[in-house]
N, C-alpha and C positions, 0 to 999 in steps of 0.2 A: 241379636234376640235380645228380647223382649222380658224382662224380670220384674216379678208384682214385686216391692220389697213392704206393701202393706198386708198380704197375707198374713196370719199368726201363725202360727207354727207351736203343737200343745207337746210342753216337749216331760211335765209330768208323768212318773211314774217310770220311766223309763231308766234312772239313773244320774240324769241328770244333778249335777251341787248345788245348778244355782235353783233349785226351785223343792229339790226332796231328802233334804239336809234340815231345809230351814224349823223347823220342829223339832228335830234334839237339836242344836243349836243355840235358835234365838226363842226355845218356849213353844211359840205357836207356827200358825204351818199360811194363812192369808196376809202376810206379810212378801209385799211386792219388790224383789227387785231390781236393783236398777242401774245394776253393771251392760252391758251387752254383749254375748262375746258368738265366733263367728256358729256359731252350733240354732242360732234365736234367725236365723235362715235357711231357707228351702234347700239346698247342693242342685246345684244343674243335675241333670240325667242322664250324663255320661258319665261323676260321678259316681250316682249310685248305682249306673249299670257295673261299670268297670269291678268296682267291690262286691258285684257278687260270683265276677271272675275267680 
């Protein structure tokens, strides 16, 4: 199975700590967080399917 690591997943507005608390913690929301989290990549379809069951 090929995986696309270049696909950008927009997590803003989803409650993701990495993006949604920049304004309250640092006073700005235009900062670029430079750490990588597992949620920065899309999960495989079987994991998404099982999560809804």
